[in-house]
C-alpha positions in Angstrom: 161.7 -35.8 76.5 162.0 -32.6 78.5 160.4 -29.6 77.0 162.3 -26.5 78.0 164.2 -23.5 76.9 168.0 -23.4 77.1 169.5 -21.9 80.2 172.2 -19.3 79.6 175.6 -20.9 78.6 174.1 -24.4 78.5 173.1 -26.5 75.4 169.9 -28.2 76.4 167.2 -30.0 74.5 164.1 -28.0 74.4 160.7 -29.2 74.5 160.0 -28.0 75.6 148.0 -3.9 83.9 147.6 -1.5 81.4 145.5 -1.8 78.2 147.1 -0.8 74.9 146.6 -1.0 71.2 149.2 -1.9 68.6 152.3 0.3 68.8 153.7 0.7 65.3 156.9 2.3 66.7 157.8 -0.5 69.0 160.9 -2.5 68.3 162.1 -5.8 69.9 164.8 -3.8 71.7 162.3 -1.7 73.6 159.7 -3.7 75.5 157.1 -1.4 76.9 154.8 -3.7 78.9 152.9 -4.5 80.8 149.9 -4.8 78.5 146.6 -6.6 78.7 145.5 -8.5 75.7 142.0 -8.4 74.3 139.7 -11.3 75.3 140.6 -12.8 71.9 142.7 -11.8 68.9 144.3 -13.2 65.8 147.8 -13.0 64.5 148.8 -13.6 60.9 152.3 -15.1 60.4 153.8 -14.5 57.0 156.6 -17.1 56.6 159.1 -18.3 54.0 156.7 -21.3 53.5 153.4 -19.4 53.4 151.0 -17.8 55.8 149.2 -19.1 58.8 146.9 -17.5 61.4 146.7 -18.2 65.1 143.8 -17.3 67.4 144.6 -16.4 71.1 142.0 -16.8 73.8 143.0 -14.9 76.9 140.9 -17.0 79.3 143.0 -20.0 78.4 146.2 -18.5 79.9 146.0 -14.8 80.7 149.6 -14.2 81.5 150.8 -16.1 78.4 148.3 -14.3 76.2 149.3 -10.9 77.5 153.0 -11.6 76.9 152.3 -12.9 73.3 150.3 -9.7 72.6 153.2 -7.6 73.8 155.7 -9.7 71.7 153.6 -9.3 68.6 153.4 -5.5 69.1 157.1 -5.4 69.6 157.7 -7.4 66.4 159.9 -9.8 68.3 159.1 -12.7 66.0 159.9 -10.9 62.7 162.8 -12.8 61.0 162.8 -15.5 63.7 163.7 -19.1 62.5 161.6 -22.2 63.2 164.7 -23.7 64.7 163.2 -26.9 66.0 160.8 -29.0 63.8 160.1 -32.5 65.1 157.4 -34.3 63.0 154.5 -35.6 65.0 155.7 -33.5 68.0 156.3 -29.8 67.9 157.5 -26.8 65.9 159.4 -24.3 68.1 160.5 -20.7 67.5 160.9 -17.4 69.3 164.6 -16.6 69.7 165.2 -13.2 68.1 167.9 -13.1 65.4 169.7 -10.2 67.2 171.6 -11.5 70.3 171.3 -8.2 72.1 167.5 -8.4 71.8 167.5 -12.0 73.0 169.5 -11.1 76.1 167.0 -8.4 77.0 163.9 -10.5 76.6 165.2 -13.6 78.3 165.4 -11.7 81.5 161.7 -10.8 81.3 160.2 -14.0 82.7 156.5 -14.3 83.4 154.7 -16.4 86.0 153.0 -19.7 85.0 149.4 -20.0 84.1 147.3 -23.0 85.2 146.8 -25.6 82.4 143.2 -25.2 81.4 143.4 -26.6 77.9 145.1 -29.7 76.6 148.1 -29.6 74.2 146.1 -30.8 71.3 147.3 -30.7 67.7 147.5 -27.0 66.6 147.6 -25.4 70.0 150.4 -23.0 71.1 152.2 -23.1 74.4 155.4 -21.5 75.7 158.6 -23.4 76.1 160.1 -23.3 79.5 162.9 -24.7 81.7 161.1 -24.8 85.0 158.5 -22.9 87.1 158.1 -19.2 86.0 160.7 -19.3 83.2 158.5 -18.4 80.2 159.8 -15.6 78.0 159.5 -15.5 74.2 159.8 -19.1 72.9 156.6 -20.8 71.9 155.8 -24.2 70.2 153.0 -25.4 68.1 151.8 -28.9 68.7 152.0 -31.1 65.6 150.1 -33.9 67.4 147.9 -34.4 70.5 150.6 -34.1 73.2 148.4 -34.5 76.3 151.4 -35.7 78.3 152.7 -32.1 78.3 149.6 -31.0 80.3 150.8 -32.4 83.5 154.3 -30.8 82.9 152.7 -27.4 83.2 152.7 -26.3 79.5 149.6 -24.1 79.3 148.1 -23.6 75.8 147.1 -20.0 75.1 145.9 -20.2 71.5 145.5 -22.4 68.5 146.1 -22.4 64.8 143.0 -21.0 63.1 144.2 -21.5 59.5 147.3 -22.6 57.6 148.2 -25.8 59.6 149.4 -27.3 56.3 152.0 -24.5 56.1 153.3 -25.3 59.6 153.4 -29.0 58.8 155.4 -28.2 55.7 158.2 -26.3 57.4 161.7 -27.6 56.8 162.2 -30.5 59.2 165.3 -32.5 58.2 167.6 -30.9 60.8 165.1 -32.1 63.4 166.0 -31.8 67.1 169.3 -30.6 68.6 172.0 -33.2 69.2 172.0 -36.0 70.2 168.4 -36.6 69.1 169.0 -34.8 65.7 171.4 -32.4 63.9 169.5 -29.2 64.6 170.8 -26.0 66.1 171.8 -25.5 69.7 169.8 -23.0 71.7 172.7 -21.5 73.5 174.4 -20.7 70.2 171.3 -19.1 68.8 171.1 -16.9 71.9 174.8 -15.9 71.6 175.1 -15.6 67.8 171.6 -15.1 66.5 170.7 -15.6 62.9 174.4 -15.4 61.9 174.9 -18.8 63.4 171.6 -20.2 61.8 172.3 -18.8 58.4 175.8 -20.2 58.3 175.1 -23.7 59.6 171.3 -24.2 59.0 170.5 -22.2 55.9 167.4 -24.3 55.0 165.4 -23.4 58.1 162.1 -21.6 57.4 161.4 -18.4 59.2 158.8 -15.8 60.1 158.8 -12.8 57.8 156.3 -10.8 59.8 153.7 -11.5 62.6 150.9 -8.9 63.0 147.7 -8.7 64.9 144.8 -8.8 62.4 141.8 -9.0 64.6 
């Protein structure tokens, strides 16, 4: 199955410097990059299902780590839905609930990183639709998905704690049609959380995502 982000106006199946400290005044509508992430850092995700923590290692995928650090500082993931949960495959999220914010960030693509780590269970990688198309969407591997390595999906971090929370996210919508009855990416981009709350009210979501170390 292709692992990619949706192109504008198309419903597609998805999967898939300067230094700076946290900026409390940043909002998703005002990206202020570029930034360089620390060599390693942790992010705590508070979700509707419970909390989990991810650990990012910059050496694994420097460009991906820097963008993730920037997104966390910008609070881009706050109130984002886990819109694709496919058991024994992936959990995907990262489309902001405000369409105007999504439009801004989807134009800010980053170059690819070489794949230095395998997509093992618990690792995080960016979704993409081709070379140099990574923006904000990430997925967490729910199984060892080594076949994704040769497709260019470069892990940049791993779940440090709370994997049971991730595995407990609401999954009955599954994938987008025709593989499941889940939401369409192009409609999330165009309508945001209004679309998800109306048609997919049981989706779990990120409450906050903050750097803790």
